[in-house]
C-alpha positions as a Markdown table, in Angstrom:
| # | Residue | x | y | z |
|---|---|---|---|---|
| 1 | Met | -11.9 | -3.3 | -6.4 |
| 2 | Pro | -8.5 | -4.9 | -5.8 |
| 3 | Leu | -6.6 | -4.2 | -2.6 |
| 4 | Tyr | -3.2 | -4.1 | -4.3 |
| 5 | Gly | -4.2 | -0.8 | -6.0 |
| 6 | Met | -4.8 | 0.7 | -2.6 |
| 7 | Leu | -1.5 | -0.4 | -1.2 |
| 8 | Ser | 0.5 | 0.5 | -4.2 |
| 9 | Ala | 3.1 | 3.3 | -4.5 |
| 10 | Gly | 0.4 | 5.4 | -6.1 |
| 11 | Asn | -1.4 | 5.7 | -2.8 |
| 12 | Pro | 0.1 | 8.8 | -1.1 |
| 13 | Tyr | -0.8 | 7.6 | 2.4 |
| 14 | Val | 1.1 | 4.3 | 2.4 |
| 15 | Leu | 4.6 | 5.5 | 3.2 |
| 16 | Pro | 3.7 | 7.9 | 6.1 |
| 17 | Ala | 1.3 | 5.3 | 7.6 |
| 18 | Val | 4.0 | 2.6 | 7.4 |
| 19 | Leu | 6.5 | 4.8 | 9.1 |
| 20 | Val | 4.0 | 5.7 | 11.9 |
| 21 | Ala | 3.1 | 2.1 | 12.3 |
| 22 | Ala | 6.7 | 1.1 | 12.7 |
| 23 | Ala | 7.3 | 3.8 | 15.3 |
| 24 | Ala | 4.1 | 2.9 | 17.1 |
| 25 | Tyr | 5.1 | -0.8 | 17.2 |
| 26 | Leu | 8.6 | 0.0 | 18.4 |
| 27 | Gly | 7.3 | 2.4 | 21.0 |
| 28 | Leu | 4.7 | -0.2 | 22.3 |
| 29 | Thr | 7.4 | -2.8 | 22.4 |
| 30 | Leu | 9.9 | -0.7 | 24.4 |
| 31 | Phe | 7.6 | 1.2 | 26.7 |
| 32 | Thr | 4.7 | -1.1 | 27.5 |
| 33 | Asp | 4.1 | -4.7 | 28.4 |
| 34 | Leu | 1.4 | -5.3 | 25.9 |
| 35 | Ser | 1.0 | -8.8 | 24.3 |
| 36 | Val | 2.3 | -9.4 | 20.8 |
| 37 | Phe | -1.2 | -9.7 | 19.5 |
| 38 | Val | -2.1 | -6.1 | 20.5 |
| 39 | Arg | 1.2 | -4.8 | 19.1 |
| 40 | Val | 0.7 | -6.6 | 15.8 |
| 41 | Gly | -2.9 | -5.4 | 15.7 |
| 42 | Val | -1.7 | -1.8 | 16.0 |
| 43 | Leu | 0.9 | -2.5 | 13.3 |
| 44 | Val | -1.7 | -3.9 | 10.9 |
| 45 | Gly | -4.3 | -1.3 | 11.7 |
| 46 | Thr | -1.9 | 1.6 | 11.3 |
| 47 | Gly | 0.2 | 0.3 | 8.4 |
| 48 | Ile | -2.4 | -1.4 | 6.2 |
| 49 | Val | -6.0 | -0.4 | 7.1 |
| 50 | Leu | -5.3 | 3.3 | 7.7 |
| 51 | Pro | -3.8 | 4.2 | 4.3 |
| 52 | Val | -6.6 | 2.3 | 2.5 |
| 53 | Val | -9.3 | 4.1 | 4.5 |
| 54 | Leu | -7.6 | 7.5 | 4.0 |
| 55 | Asn | -7.3 | 6.9 | 0.3 |
| 56 | Arg | -11.0 | 6.1 | 0.0 |
| 57 | Leu | -12.0 | 9.1 | 2.1 |
| 58 | Phe | -9.8 | 11.7 | 0.6 |
| 59 | Gly | -9.3 | 10.4 | -2.8 |
| 60 | Gly | -5.9 | 9.7 | -4.2 |
| 61 | Thr | -5.3 | 6.9 | -6.7 |
| 62 | Asp | -8.2 | 5.5 | -8.7 |
| 63 | Pro | -8.0 | 1.7 | -8.6 |
| 64 | Ala | -9.6 | 1.5 | -12.1 |
| 65 | Val | -6.7 | 3.6 | -13.5 |
| 66 | Leu | -4.2 | 1.3 | -11.8 |
| 67 | Glu | -5.9 | -1.7 | -13.2 |
| 68 | Glu | -5.7 | -0.3 | -16.8 |
| 69 | Glu | -2.0 | 0.5 | -16.3 |
| 70 | Val | -1.3 | -3.1 | -15.1 |
| 71 | Thr | -3.1 | -4.7 | -18.0 |
| 72 | Asp | -1.6 | -2.4 | -20.6 |
| 73 | Asp | 1.9 | -3.0 | -19.5 |
| 74 | Glu | 1.6 | -6.8 | -19.4 |
| 75 | Gly | 0.8 | -7.4 | -23.0 |
| 76 | Thr | 3.4 | -5.3 | -24.8 |
| 77 | Asp | 7.1 | -5.7 | -25.1 |
| 78 | Ala | 9.0 | -2.7 | -26.4 |
| 79 | Thr | 12.0 | -4.7 | -27.7 |
| 80 | Asp | 9.9 | -7.0 | -29.9 |
| 81 | Ala | 7.6 | -4.4 | -31.3 |
| 82 | Asp | 10.1 | -2.7 | -33.6 |
| 83 | Asp | 12.1 | -5.7 | -34.9 |
| 84 | Pro | 11.3 | -6.5 | -38.5 |
| 85 | Val | 12.0 | -10.2 | -38.3 |
């Protein structure tokens, strides 16, 4: 199961998680004296791991459907299909 399907725009948890991750990182930077490794860990955990886990737990986008859409779109070109050359 490819990871890009879970982090695509079809995953409804990506945008809110990224916004929360950005706010958490900014808050940790401004209000605490934590190391950069802890802050980046919170950023990655909230912005990348959390939406993937939520998508697997509660459903959302089926990665197999996304894989089919990607392979279907790559092989066709709408401009060349109708030209009687």
